[in-house]
Every structure is written in C-alpha cells, then in structure tokens.
PDB file of N, CA, C, O and CB in Angstrom:
ATOM      1  N   MET A   1       0.842  -1.186   0.000  1.00  0.00           N
ATOM      2  CA  MET A   1       0.000   0.000   0.000  1.00  0.00           C
ATOM      3  C   MET A   1       0.884   1.245   0.000  1.00  0.00           C
ATOM      4  O   MET A   1       0.921   1.987   0.981  1.00  0.00           O
ATOM      5  CB  MET A   1      -0.956   0.000   1.222  1.00  0.00           C
ATOM      6  N   LYS A   2       1.575   1.463  -1.075  1.00  0.00           N
ATOM      7  CA  LYS A   2       2.447   2.625  -1.151  1.00  0.00           C
ATOM      8  C   LYS A   2       1.691   3.862  -1.617  1.00  0.00           C
ATOM      9  O   LYS A   2       1.943   4.965  -1.131  1.00  0.00           O
ATOM     10  CB  LYS A   2       3.611   2.346  -2.082  1.00  0.00           C
ATOM     11  N   LYS A   3       0.768   3.684  -2.555  1.00  0.00           N
ATOM     12  CA  LYS A   3       0.016   4.813  -3.077  1.00  0.00           C
ATOM     13  C   LYS A   3      -1.438   4.710  -2.652  1.00  0.00           C
ATOM     14  O   LYS A   3      -1.985   3.615  -2.522  1.00  0.00           O
ATOM     15  CB  LYS A   3       0.126   4.880  -4.605  1.00  0.00           C
ATOM     16  N   LYS A   4      -2.052   5.857  -2.438  1.00  0.00           N
ATOM     17  CA  LYS A   4      -3.471   5.884  -2.092  1.00  0.00           C
ATOM     18  C   LYS A   4      -4.278   5.721  -3.378  1.00  0.00           C
ATOM     19  O   LYS A   4      -4.223   6.570  -4.268  1.00  0.00           O
ATOM     20  CB  LYS A   4      -3.854   7.212  -1.346  1.00  0.00           C
ATOM     21  N   ARG A   5      -5.014   4.639  -3.463  1.00  0.00           N
ATOM     22  CA  ARG A   5      -5.784   4.364  -4.668  1.00  0.00           C
ATOM     23  C   ARG A   5      -7.280   4.339  -4.419  1.00  0.00           C
ATOM     24  O   ARG A   5      -8.068   4.574  -5.334  1.00  0.00           O
ATOM     25  CB  ARG A   5      -5.355   3.058  -5.259  1.00  0.00           C
ATOM     26  N   ILE A   6      -7.673   4.057  -3.196  1.00  0.00           N
ATOM     27  CA  ILE A   6      -9.093   3.990  -2.876  1.00  0.00           C
ATOM     28  C   ILE A   6      -9.389   4.845  -1.655  1.00  0.00           C
ATOM     29  O   ILE A   6      -8.494   5.171  -0.874  1.00  0.00           O
ATOM     30  CB  ILE A   6      -9.533   2.534  -2.635  1.00  0.00           C
ATOM     31  N   LYS A   7     -10.655   5.203  -1.501  1.00  0.00           N
ATOM     32  CA  LYS A   7     -11.063   5.999  -0.350  1.00  0.00           C
ATOM     33  C   LYS A   7     -11.823   5.151   0.664  1.00  0.00           C
ATOM     34  O   LYS A   7     -11.671   5.336   1.871  1.00  0.00           O
ATOM     35  CB  LYS A   7     -11.923   7.180  -0.798  1.00  0.00           C
ATOM     36  N   TYR A   8     -12.645   4.216   0.173  1.00  0.00           N
ATOM     37  CA  TYR A   8     -13.454   3.358   1.038  1.00  0.00           C
ATOM     38  C   TYR A   8     -13.185   1.896   0.705  1.00  0.00           C
ATOM     39  O   TYR A   8     -12.875   1.557  -0.437  1.00  0.00           O
ATOM     40  CB  TYR A   8     -14.963   3.683   0.885  1.00  0.00           C
ATOM     41  N   LEU A   9     -13.307   1.032   1.713  1.00  0.00           N
ATOM     42  CA  LEU A   9     -13.070  -0.393   1.519  1.00  0.00           C
ATOM     43  C   LEU A   9     -14.030  -1.185   2.394  1.00  0.00           C
ATOM     44  O   LEU A   9     -14.218  -0.864   3.568  1.00  0.00           O
ATOM     45  CB  LEU A   9     -11.601  -0.762   1.840  1.00  0.00           C
ATOM     46  N   ALA A  10     -14.635  -2.218   1.823  1.00  0.00           N
ATOM     47  CA  ALA A  10     -15.507  -3.126   2.581  1.00  0.00           C
ATOM     48  C   ALA A  10     -15.305  -4.528   2.023  1.00  0.00           C
ATOM     49  O   ALA A  10     -15.559  -4.778   0.845  1.00  0.00           O
ATOM     50  CB  ALA A  10     -17.027  -2.689   2.493  1.00  0.00           C
ATOM     51  N   ILE A  11     -14.850  -5.435   2.868  1.00  0.00           N
ATOM     52  CA  ILE A  11     -14.561  -6.802   2.433  1.00  0.00           C
ATOM     53  C   ILE A  11     -15.202  -7.786   3.402  1.00  0.00           C
ATOM     54  O   ILE A  11     -15.145  -7.609   4.618  1.00  0.00           O
ATOM     55  CB  ILE A  11     -13.030  -7.046   2.340  1.00  0.00           C
ATOM     56  N   ARG A  12     -15.811  -8.824   2.844  1.00  0.00           N
ATOM     57  CA  ARG A  12     -16.337  -9.920   3.662  1.00  0.00           C
ATOM     58  C   ARG A  12     -15.643 -11.196   3.192  1.00  0.00           C
ATOM     59  O   ARG A  12     -15.667 -11.531   2.007  1.00  0.00           O
ATOM     60  CB  ARG A  12     -17.919 -10.038   3.547  1.00  0.00           C
ATOM     61  N   GLU A  13     -15.038 -11.888   4.122  1.00  0.00           N
ATOM     62  CA  GLU A  13     -14.359 -13.143   3.832  1.00  0.00           C
ATOM     63  C   GLU A  13     -15.240 -14.290   4.303  1.00  0.00           C
ATOM     64  O   GLU A  13     -15.638 -14.337   5.467  1.00  0.00           O
ATOM     65  CB  GLU A  13     -12.957 -13.199   4.511  1.00  0.00           C
ATOM     66  N   THR A  14     -15.545 -15.217   3.396  1.00  0.00           N
ATOM     67  CA  THR A  14     -16.381 -16.364   3.737  1.00  0.00           C
ATOM     68  C   THR A  14     -15.610 -17.642   3.442  1.00  0.00           C
ATOM     69  O   THR A  14     -15.115 -17.842   2.333  1.00  0.00           O
ATOM     70  CB  THR A  14     -17.724 -16.334   2.951  1.00  0.00           C
ATOM     71  N   LEU A  15     -15.513 -18.503   4.449  1.00  0.00           N
ATOM     72  CA  LEU A  15     -14.799 -19.760   4.310  1.00  0.00           C
ATOM     73  C   LEU A  15     -15.529 -20.825   5.118  1.00  0.00           C
ATOM     74  O   LEU A  15     -15.650 -20.709   6.337  1.00  0.00           O
ATOM     75  CB  LEU A  15     -13.322 -19.622   4.771  1.00  0.00           C
ATOM     76  N   TYR A  16     -16.008 -21.850   4.448  1.00  0.00           N
ATOM     77  CA  TYR A  16     -16.719 -22.952   5.106  1.00  0.00           C
ATOM     78  C   TYR A  16     -17.872 -22.452   5.977  1.00  0.00           C
ATOM     79  O   TYR A  16     -17.983 -22.830   7.143  1.00  0.00           O
ATOM     80  CB  TYR A  16     -15.748 -23.768   5.955  1.00  0.00           C
ATOM     81  N   SER A  17     -18.706 -21.622   5.421  1.00  0.00           N
ATOM     82  CA  SER A  17     -19.898 -21.070   6.079  1.00  0.00           C
ATOM     83  C   SER A  17     -19.579 -20.139   7.237  1.00  0.00           C
ATOM     84  O   SER A  17     -20.492 -19.721   7.950  1.00  0.00           O
ATOM     85  CB  SER A  17     -20.762 -22.186   6.575  1.00  0.00           C
ATOM     86  N   LYS A  18     -18.328 -19.805   7.443  1.00  0.00           N
ATOM     87  CA  LYS A  18     -17.952 -18.832   8.464  1.00  0.00           C
ATOM     88  C   LYS A  18     -17.633 -17.519   7.760  1.00  0.00           C
ATOM     89  O   LYS A  18     -16.799 -17.475   6.856  1.00  0.00           O
ATOM     90  CB  LYS A  18     -16.731 -19.334   9.318  1.00  0.00           C
ATOM     91  N   SER A  19     -18.288 -16.475   8.174  1.00  0.00           N
ATOM     92  CA  SER A  19     -18.134 -15.180   7.534  1.00  0.00           C
ATOM     93  C   SER A  19     -17.474 -14.191   8.490  1.00  0.00           C
ATOM     94  O   SER A  19     -17.828 -14.112   9.666  1.00  0.00           O
ATOM     95  CB  SER A  19     -19.493 -14.648   7.064  1.00  0.00           C
ATOM     96  N   GLU A  20     -16.514 -13.443   7.969  1.00  0.00           N
ATOM     97  CA  GLU A  20     -15.824 -12.446   8.777  1.00  0.00           C
ATOM     98  C   GLU A  20     -15.743 -11.144   7.991  1.00  0.00           C
ATOM     99  O   GLU A  20     -15.297 -11.130   6.843  1.00  0.00           O
ATOM    100  CB  GLU A  20     -14.406 -12.940   9.185  1.00  0.00           C
ATOM    101  N   ASP A  21     -16.168 -10.067   8.604  1.00  0.00           N
ATOM    102  CA  ASP A  21     -16.156  -8.757   7.980  1.00  0.00           C
ATOM    103  C   ASP A  21     -14.894  -8.017   8.406  1.00  0.00           C
ATOM    104  O   ASP A  21     -14.544  -8.003   9.586  1.00  0.00           O
ATOM    105  CB  ASP A  21     -17.425  -7.951   8.355  1.00  0.00           C
ATOM    106  N   LEU A  22     -14.215  -7.405   7.448  1.00  0.00           N
ATOM    107  CA  LEU A  22     -12.994  -6.656   7.738  1.00  0.00           C
ATOM    108  C   LEU A  22     -13.262  -5.523   8.720  1.00  0.00           C
ATOM    109  O   LEU A  22     -12.375  -5.141   9.484  1.00  0.00           O
ATOM    110  CB  LEU A  22     -12.392  -6.099   6.450  1.00  0.00           C
ATOM    111  N   PHE A  23     -14.470  -4.987   8.705  1.00  0.00           N
ATOM    112  CA  PHE A  23     -14.861  -3.874   9.567  1.00  0.00           C
ATOM    113  C   PHE A  23     -14.684  -4.198  11.048  1.00  0.00           C
ATOM    114  O   PHE A  23     -14.402  -3.302  11.844  1.00  0.00           O
ATOM    115  CB  PHE A  23     -16.303  -3.493   9.297  1.00  0.00           C
ATOM    116  N   PHE A  24     -14.844  -5.458  11.425  1.00  0.00           N
ATOM    117  CA  PHE A  24     -14.766  -5.855  12.827  1.00  0.00           C
ATOM    118  C   PHE A  24     -13.360  -6.272  13.257  1.00  0.00           C
ATOM    119  O   PHE A  24     -13.153  -6.585  14.429  1.00  0.00           O
ATOM    120  CB  PHE A  24     -15.722  -6.985  13.085  1.00  0.00           C
ATOM    121  N   SER A  25     -12.405  -6.283  12.356  1.00  0.00           N
ATOM    122  CA  SER A  25     -11.006  -6.587  12.691  1.00  0.00           C
ATOM    123  C   SER A  25     -10.291  -5.270  12.971  1.00  0.00           C
ATOM    124  O   SER A  25      -9.700  -4.673  12.072  1.00  0.00           O
ATOM    125  CB  SER A  25     -10.292  -7.382  11.531  1.00  0.00           C
ATOM    126  N   LYS A  26     -10.346  -4.830  14.204  1.00  0.00           N
ATOM    127  CA  LYS A  26      -9.872  -3.494  14.562  1.00  0.00           C
ATOM    128  C   LYS A  26      -8.388  -3.281  14.267  1.00  0.00           C
ATOM    129  O   LYS A  26      -7.995  -2.170  13.912  1.00  0.00           O
ATOM    130  CB  LYS A  26     -10.130  -3.242  16.022  1.00  0.00           C
ATOM    131  N   ASP A  27      -7.552  -4.316  14.403  1.00  0.00           N
ATOM    132  CA  ASP A  27      -6.132  -4.151  14.124  1.00  0.00           C
ATOM    133  C   ASP A  27      -5.879  -3.902  12.637  1.00  0.00           C
ATOM    134  O   ASP A  27      -5.005  -3.115  12.275  1.00  0.00           O
ATOM    135  CB  ASP A  27      -5.360  -5.380  14.589  1.00  0.00           C
ATOM    136  N   LYS A  28      -6.650  -4.579  11.775  1.00  0.00           N
ATOM    137  CA  LYS A  28      -6.517  -4.366  10.335  1.00  0.00           C
ATOM    138  C   LYS A  28      -7.086  -3.014   9.930  1.00  0.00           C
ATOM    139  O   LYS A  28      -6.554  -2.352   9.038  1.00  0.00           O
ATOM    140  CB  LYS A  28      -7.217  -5.485   9.559  1.00  0.00           C
ATOM    141  N   VAL A  29      -8.169  -2.604  10.587  1.00  0.00           N
ATOM    142  CA  VAL A  29      -8.787  -1.314  10.290  1.00  0.00           C
ATOM    143  C   VAL A  29      -7.808  -0.182  10.592  1.00  0.00           C
ATOM    144  O   VAL A  29      -7.694   0.763   9.811  1.00  0.00           O
ATOM    145  CB  VAL A  29     -10.090  -1.132  11.103  1.00  0.00           C
ATOM    146  N   LYS A  30      -7.110  -0.272  11.706  1.00  0.00           N
ATOM    147  CA  LYS A  30      -6.138   0.765  12.067  1.00  0.00           C
ATOM    148  C   LYS A  30      -5.023   0.857  11.040  1.00  0.00           C
ATOM    149  O   LYS A  30      -4.543   1.952  10.746  1.00  0.00           O
ATOM    150  CB  LYS A  30      -5.549   0.489  13.450  1.00  0.00           C
ATOM    151  N   GLU A  31      -4.603  -0.274  10.492  1.00  0.00           N
ATOM    152  CA  GLU A  31      -3.554  -0.271   9.475  1.00  0.00           C
ATOM    153  C   GLU A  31      -4.018   0.465   8.216  1.00  0.00           C
ATOM    154  O   GLU A  31      -3.260   1.243   7.637  1.00  0.00           O
ATOM    155  CB  GLU A  31      -3.142  -1.711   9.129  1.00  0.00           C
ATOM    156  N   PHE A  32      -5.253   0.223   7.796  1.00  0.00           N
ATOM    157  CA  PHE A  32      -5.782   0.912   6.622  1.00  0.00           C
ATOM    158  C   PHE A  32      -5.972   2.401   6.890  1.00  0.00           C
ATOM    159  O   PHE A  32      -5.765   3.220   5.995  1.00  0.00           O
ATOM    160  CB  PHE A  32      -7.108   0.285   6.194  1.00  0.00           C
ATOM    161  N   GLU A  33      -6.361   2.760   8.106  1.00  0.00           N
ATOM    162  CA  GLU A  33      -6.561   4.167   8.443  1.00  0.00           C
ATOM    163  C   GLU A  33      -5.254   4.953   8.387  1.00  0.00           C
ATOM    164  O   GLU A  33      -5.275   6.159   8.143  1.00  0.00           O
ATOM    165  CB  GLU A  33      -7.182   4.291   9.828  1.00  0.00           C
ATOM    166  N   LEU A  34      -4.132   4.301   8.605  1.00  0.00           N
ATOM    167  CA  LEU A  34      -2.838   4.968   8.485  1.00  0.00           C
ATOM    168  C   LEU A  34      -2.600   5.486   7.073  1.00  0.00           C
ATOM    169  O   LEU A  34      -1.867   6.455   6.875  1.00  0.00           O
ATOM    170  CB  LEU A  34      -1.718   4.018   8.881  1.00  0.00           C
ATOM    171  N   TYR A  35      -3.218   4.841   6.097  1.00  0.00           N
ATOM    172  CA  TYR A  35      -3.080   5.237   4.699  1.00  0.00           C
ATOM    173  C   TYR A  35      -4.266   6.069   4.214  1.00  0.00           C
ATOM    174  O   TYR A  35      -4.391   6.324   3.016  1.00  0.00           O
ATOM    175  CB  TYR A  35      -2.926   4.008   3.827  1.00  0.00           C
ATOM    176  N   GLY A  36      -5.123   6.487   5.118  1.00  0.00           N
ATOM    177  CA  GLY A  36      -6.252   7.332   4.760  1.00  0.00           C
ATOM    178  C   GLY A  36      -7.400   6.582   4.114  1.00  0.00           C
ATOM    179  O   GLY A  36      -8.206   7.186   3.407  1.00  0.00           O
ATOM    180  N   ILE A  37      -7.491   5.283   4.342  1.00  0.00           N
ATOM    181  CA  ILE A  37      -8.568   4.465   3.777  1.00  0.00           C
ATOM    182  C   ILE A  37      -9.583   4.178   4.868  1.00  0.00           C
ATOM    183  O   ILE A  37      -9.233   3.660   5.929  1.00  0.00           O
ATOM    184  CB  ILE A  37      -8.017   3.137   3.169  1.00  0.00           C
ATOM    185  N   GLN A  38     -10.834   4.513   4.610  1.00  0.00           N
ATOM    186  CA  GLN A  38     -11.904   4.284   5.576  1.00  0.00           C
ATOM    187  C   GLN A  38     -12.529   2.916   5.316  1.00  0.00           C
ATOM    188  O   GLN A  38     -13.035   2.664   4.222  1.00  0.00           O
ATOM    189  CB  GLN A  38     -12.980   5.409   5.497  1.00  0.00           C
ATOM    190  N   VAL A  39     -12.497   2.037   6.308  1.00  0.00           N
ATOM    191  CA  VAL A  39     -13.074   0.699   6.193  1.00  0.00           C
ATOM    192  C   VAL A  39     -14.520   0.764   6.675  1.00  0.00           C
ATOM    193  O   VAL A  39     -14.796   1.199   7.793  1.00  0.00           O
ATOM    194  CB  VAL A  39     -12.249  -0.356   7.016  1.00  0.00           C
ATOM    195  N   LEU A  40     -15.446   0.321   5.807  1.00  0.00           N
ATOM    196  CA  LEU A  40     -16.870   0.379   6.112  1.00  0.00           C
ATOM    197  C   LEU A  40     -17.437  -1.024   6.280  1.00  0.00           C
ATOM    198  O   LEU A  40     -16.848  -2.004   5.826  1.00  0.00           O
ATOM    199  CB  LEU A  40     -17.627   1.130   5.012  1.00  0.00           C
ATOM    200  N   ASN A  41     -18.574  -1.104   6.931  1.00  0.00           N
ATOM    201  CA  ASN A  41     -19.258  -2.377   7.138  1.00  0.00           C
ATOM    202  C   ASN A  41     -19.821  -2.867   5.805  1.00  0.00           C
ATOM    203  O   ASN A  41     -20.492  -2.120   5.094  1.00  0.00           O
ATOM    204  CB  ASN A  41     -20.390  -2.236   8.198  1.00  0.00           C
ATOM    205  N   TYR A  42     -19.545  -4.112   5.478  1.00  0.00           N
ATOM    206  CA  TYR A  42     -19.990  -4.701   4.211  1.00  0.00           C
ATOM    207  C   TYR A  42     -21.510  -4.678   4.084  1.00  0.00           C
ATOM    208  O   TYR A  42     -22.034  -4.366   3.014  1.00  0.00           O
ATOM    209  CB  TYR A  42     -19.482  -6.136   4.087  1.00  0.00           C
ATOM    210  N   ASN A  43     -22.216  -5.001   5.148  1.00  0.00           N
ATOM    211  CA  ASN A  43     -23.682  -5.061   5.101  1.00  0.00           C
ATOM    212  C   ASN A  43     -24.309  -3.697   4.856  1.00  0.00           C
ATOM    213  O   ASN A  43     -25.407  -3.617   4.305  1.00  0.00           O
ATOM    214  CB  ASN A  43     -24.222  -5.640   6.394  1.00  0.00           C
ATOM    215  N   ASP A  44     -23.638  -2.628   5.252  1.00  0.00           N
ATOM    216  CA  ASP A  44     -24.162  -1.289   5.000  1.00  0.00           C
ATOM    217  C   ASP A  44     -24.073  -0.923   3.524  1.00  0.00           C
ATOM    218  O   ASP A  44     -24.853  -0.099   3.047  1.00  0.00           O
ATOM    219  CB  ASP A  44     -23.410  -0.262   5.837  1.00  0.00           C
ATOM    220  N   LEU A  45     -23.141  -1.518   2.798  1.00  0.00           N
ATOM    221  CA  LEU A  45     -22.940  -1.195   1.390  1.00  0.00           C
ATOM    222  C   LEU A  45     -23.592  -2.188   0.435  1.00  0.00           C
ATOM    223  O   LEU A  45     -23.701  -1.919  -0.762  1.00  0.00           O
ATOM    224  CB  LEU A  45     -21.478  -1.121   1.101  1.00  0.00           C
ATOM    225  N   PHE A  46     -24.024  -3.329   0.956  1.00  0.00           N
ATOM    226  CA  PHE A  46     -24.614  -4.378   0.130  1.00  0.00           C
ATOM    227  C   PHE A  46     -25.956  -3.914  -0.425  1.00  0.00           C
ATOM    228  O   PHE A  46     -26.793  -3.397   0.315  1.00  0.00           O
ATOM    229  CB  PHE A  46     -24.785  -5.680   0.940  1.00  0.00           C
ATOM    230  N   ILE A  47     -26.160  -4.098  -1.718  1.00  0.00           N
ATOM    231  CA  ILE A  47     -27.396  -3.684  -2.378  1.00  0.00           C
ATOM    232  C   ILE A  47     -28.219  -4.927  -2.704  1.00  0.00           C
ATOM    233  O   ILE A  47     -27.763  -5.802  -3.441  1.00  0.00           O
ATOM    234  CB  ILE A  47     -27.097  -2.858  -3.671  1.00  0.00           C
ATOM    235  N   GLU A  48     -29.417  -5.002  -2.161  1.00  0.00           N
ATOM    236  CA  GLU A  48     -30.340  -6.086  -2.500  1.00  0.00           C
ATOM    237  C   GLU A  48     -30.876  -5.818  -3.903  1.00  0.00           C
ATOM    238  O   GLU A  48     -31.450  -4.758  -4.150  1.00  0.00           O
ATOM    239  CB  GLU A  48     -31.513  -6.199  -1.452  1.00  0.00           C
ATOM    240  N   ILE A  49     -30.698  -6.756  -4.816  1.00  0.00           N
ATOM    241  CA  ILE A  49     -31.093  -6.542  -6.202  1.00  0.00           C
ATOM    242  C   ILE A  49     -32.600  -6.329  -6.338  1.00  0.00           C
ATOM    243  O   ILE A  49     -33.032  -5.511  -7.150  1.00  0.00           O
ATOM    244  CB  ILE A  49     -30.659  -7.722  -7.053  1.00  0.00           C
ATOM    245  N   PHE A  50     -33.399  -7.044  -5.562  1.00  0.00           N
ATOM    246  CA  PHE A  50     -34.847  -6.878  -5.632  1.00  0.00           C
ATOM    247  C   PHE A  50     -35.246  -5.463  -5.218  1.00  0.00           C
ATOM    248  O   PHE A  50     -36.045  -4.819  -5.899  1.00  0.00           O
ATOM    249  CB  PHE A  50     -35.552  -7.914  -4.739  1.00  0.00           C
ATOM    250  N   ASN A  51     -34.696  -4.976  -4.106  1.00  0.00           N
ATOM    251  CA  ASN A  51     -35.014  -3.623  -3.647  1.00  0.00           C
ATOM    252  C   ASN A  51     -34.517  -2.571  -4.630  1.00  0.00           C
ATOM    253  O   ASN A  51     -35.175  -1.548  -4.823  1.00  0.00           O
ATOM    254  CB  ASN A  51     -34.406  -3.374  -2.267  1.00  0.00           C
ATOM    255  N   PHE A  52     -33.383  -2.805  -5.244  1.00  0.00           N
ATOM    256  CA  PHE A  52     -32.846  -1.871  -6.229  1.00  0.00           C
ATOM    257  C   PHE A  52     -33.780  -1.744  -7.428  1.00  0.00           C
ATOM    258  O   PHE A  52     -34.031  -0.640  -7.912  1.00  0.00           O
ATOM    259  CB  PHE A  52     -31.456  -2.319  -6.688  1.00  0.00           C
ATOM    260  N   ILE A  53     -34.292  -2.874  -7.902  1.00  0.00           N
ATOM    261  CA  ILE A  53     -35.206  -2.854  -9.049  1.00  0.00           C
ATOM    262  C   ILE A  53     -36.500  -2.142  -8.689  1.00  0.00           C
ATOM    263  O   ILE A  53     -37.005  -1.347  -9.481  1.00  0.00           O
ATOM    264  CB  ILE A  53     -35.506  -4.285  -9.532  1.00  0.00           C
ATOM    265  N   ILE A  54     -37.043  -2.411  -7.514  1.00  0.00           N
ATOM    266  CA  ILE A  54     -38.291  -1.768  -7.083  1.00  0.00           C
ATOM    267  C   ILE A  54     -38.104  -0.255  -6.976  1.00  0.00           C
ATOM    268  O   ILE A  54     -38.972   0.504  -7.408  1.00  0.00           O
ATOM    269  CB  ILE A  54     -38.763  -2.347  -5.725  1.00  0.00           C
ATOM    270  N   GLU A  55     -36.996   0.189  -6.413  1.00  0.00           N
ATOM    271  CA  GLU A  55     -36.751   1.622  -6.239  1.00  0.00           C
ATOM    272  C   GLU A  55     -36.445   2.317  -7.556  1.00  0.00           C
ATOM    273  O   GLU A  55     -36.748   3.500  -7.716  1.00  0.00           O
ATOM    274  CB  GLU A  55     -35.607   1.840  -5.273  1.00  0.00           C
ATOM    275  N   THR A  56     -35.848   1.598  -8.502  1.00  0.00           N
ATOM    276  CA  THR A  56     -35.437   2.201  -9.763  1.00  0.00           C
ATOM    277  C   THR A  56     -36.590   2.305 -10.753  1.00  0.00           C
ATOM    278  O   THR A  56     -36.685   3.286 -11.491  1.00  0.00           O
ATOM    279  CB  THR A  56     -34.309   1.404 -10.375  1.00  0.00           C
ATOM    280  N   TYR A  57     -37.466   1.306 -10.777  1.00  0.00           N
ATOM    281  CA  TYR A  57     -38.520   1.278 -11.797  1.00  0.00           C
ATOM    282  C   TYR A  57     -39.874   1.450 -11.230  1.00  0.00           C
ATOM    283  O   TYR A  57     -40.858   1.447 -11.970  1.00  0.00           O
ATOM    284  CB  TYR A  57     -38.480   0.016 -12.555  1.00  0.00           C
TER     285      TYR A  57
END
C-alpha cells in the first residue's frame, strides 16, 4: 500500500460457512486508516437486487 488508490473499503471473507467482515477486525482497520482508507461495514454497502429494481422502476 504505497500509493493511495481507494477511499473506502468493505470486504467480507467467507470460508466454510464462516463469515468475517474486515470492519470488525480493529487491528486491520487501524492499518488501513494509516493510509487514509476508511473501512466500512460490508452489510451497510450491500445492495439487494430486488429492492434496487423496485426503487429504480
């Protein structure tokens, strides 16, 4: 992470039905904040396709 390329980041890691959101890993979040990257909750950014279609049309 030498250059600032993104402003926001939200990642969810899923392995064998276990899900982990980067937002809740405080040590990793602090590392990204050193580079000016704001880590957001994945569920807050997730768009339900059905709701998107209803709101759009």
